[in-house]
C-alpha positions, 0 to 999 in steps of 0.5 A: 103716772102721766095723764096724757092719753096713749096715742095709737096713730098721730095724723099729720095734716097740712092745711086740711082736717079739721079746718078745711072741708073737701075730699081729703078732709072727708077721707080723714074723718072717714078713717078716724070714724072707721077705727073707733078702737084706735086713739088718734091725735091730729097735728094740724099744720097751717100757714097763719092762725088768722087764715082759718076759722072754726073747725068744719068737722066735729071730731070723733071721741077717739081723737084724744088730742089736737096740736096746731102749728102755724108755719109762717106765723111771727110767733114761731120766730126768735126775736131779732138779735145780731150775733156773729155765729159759730165759725162753723155756721156758714159751713153748716148752712152750706151743707144744709143747702146742699142736702136740700138740693137732694143729692143722691137719687138711686133708691138704695145708696141714695136713701141710705145717704139721705138718712145719714144726712137727715141724722146729722142735720137734726143733730146740728139743728139741735145744738150747733146751727139753731134757727137764731143762727140761721136768721141772724148771724153774720156768718149766715148773712155772708153765706146768703150773699155769696149764694146770691152772687153765685146762683141767683138769676133774679136781680133782686137781692131783697127778694132772694133774702126773704125767699130763702128765710121764708122757705127754710124757717119751717125746717127748723120750727118743725124739727122743734115741734117734733121734740114737743109732740106727745109720743105715738105708736104710729105716724100717718101723714096725708101728704109729703111737703111740710107734713111729710118732712115732719113725719120723716123727722118723727120717724127718725127721732122715735124709730116708730113707723111712718105711713104715707097716704098721698091723695094727690102728688104734693109736688105736682100740686104745689108746682101748679100753685107756684106757677100762678102764685102772685106772692112770689116775685119774678123780677126778671125782664120778660124778654130774658126768659125762656118760654115755660120758665117758672122763674128763679124763686118759683124753682127754688120753692119747687126744689124745696118741696121735691127734697122734702118729698124725698125725705118723706118717701125715704122714711115711709113704709108703706107709701100708699097711692090712690091709683096706678099713675100716681104710684108710678109718679111717686116712684119717679119722684124717689119712692122705693118701689117695694114700699108702694101700693094702691088703696083706692078711696071707698065710700059708705054706699048704703046712705047714697043708695037709699036716695035712688028711690027719690030720683024722678023718672026723667033725669033733672036738667041740672049739671052740678059741680060739687067742690070748693070754689078754688082755682084748682077746681077750675070753676070758671070753666064750669061756668062757661060750660053752663053757658054752652049747655043752657044755650043748647038745652032750654031749662037746664041749670048749673049749680055750684055746691061748695064753700067759697071762703077758702079763696074769696078773690077767686070766688068773687071772680067766679060771680063776676064771670057768671054776671058777665055771661048773663047767666042769671038764675041759670047758675046758682051758687049753693054753698055747702050742701048735704049730698044725700039731700042734694044728689036726688035733684042732680042730673049729672055731677061735673068736675072741671078740675085741673088736678084731682086724685080719686075724687070721693064726690064721683063715687058718691054720685055713682052710688046715688045713681048720678052719672058724671062728666069730668076732665081727664085728670087723676083717676077720673078716666078710670072711674068713668070708663073702668080699669082692666077688662072686667071693670070696663065691661061694666060700661061708661059711667059718663064722659071725659073731656079735656082740661079747660075745654068749656065747649066740650064740657057743656056739650058732653053734659047735654049729650048725656042728659038728652039721651035717656038710654045712654043716661040709663046705661051710665047710671047702671055702670056707675052703680055697679062700679062703685059697689064692686070696687070702691066700697068703704069695707074694701078700703077699711080692710086694707087700712086695717092691715096697714095699721096692724102691720105698723103697730106690730113694727112699733111694738118690736115685730121684725118685718122686711121693708115693704112687707105690707105694701107687697101683700096689697100690691100683689093681691095676696090675702090680707093678714087676719086681724089680731084677736085683741084688736088693732091696739094690742101689743102684737109683736112683743116678746 
């Protein structure tokens, strides 16, 4: 009899929980704690082991295992050894490349064809085309040189060679990891990308359900990262590029992530988005519409509501960015906005409450910018803060991000009675202004401005803080909106139904594709929880 604990849900986590703090990791921690009757196993995918410190979260007792896999660690590579390779090696490498280019785009025929492709690819990777063959065989070398001459528009073969090796190695190592992971009843990935590919492989190998919850659209966020990445070579002379060109190697990476995304969308049921624009983007990127649905984030309102009594009668003259000090949060625009706002409202302060260790170079640049603007004590870097202690001291929560999904920090601020000023990204306009007539009737919970517009951001904060009546209306709108539409019980109810459905299918119940997604999408009453709870063997027999 095995001592390995039974796993109800295996969470597939790329670069997030439990080692990186932030909205997605907080959500994962929230979900695990919200279903104490389920046994979770966390599979963490990272870049290299040295890139992460100690866990940022103390995992609940219902986490029964934690697996680590580092995608770009030298330890995952086989030792170099020259070999000729099977005569079929170059044929198989060629076919794998064509598959990763994502042939077949229609929902039905494309999905079926890609499922056959994934099946054959995994069988070949198990037996005929190993990672050793791909990295070290003469046949593989011959194919790469041929592809370079035929397709590459960048003059450097060395960069092409190492880019292709780096991109494709995780395809093999994650397939091997899928064979080694302990069995689970349900797999739940929190993104597409490498974690989503692992989920597709696990679902394919085991026949168990895969749930996908996308907080942001992975391919969109990676495209933003790749356009600014300094580690990607771009050797094409600037006069030979067209305006807006990403560069050959950046486009290679983008196409890889698009292909991995399609694999995950094909395998997942349901595909959960946080808001409607992202659901439509998932469909445009290859998700089957019948599997898509919306489950907005929800927060535990009472602890934040309890802080309202601590707020002073007049709003504090504090504009606060709560989040990681990383480029996607565009902290530099916030710093410039503090300069704008403080020049118009004497005594106003800007606070940055969040960790600085994820991107130390960017954090240093932010400190240097603040010094160059001579902000002095007007701007404070506070590091990580407990929000229930911080929010009563804040006048307005500010998000200057260039990309967001449905940020928990806005909901938490609303619950604490703090309006917000945000950039027009993700669901932020929906949270500030409402979605649908009934929601909009609650009023505006702050203001929305354009991306990277420090002037507008600073002026919007001043306008809100200097108008007591408008501020009061924004407070009341935010409180009403979060209590009506974004509570933890509402979110947990939908995820309880999702997990019930997936566990039932894992146990043998027959359900049409997209069944639970259609229930949620169409607003039908959610299925009643089984009397024995989520972990019961529903559907057996």
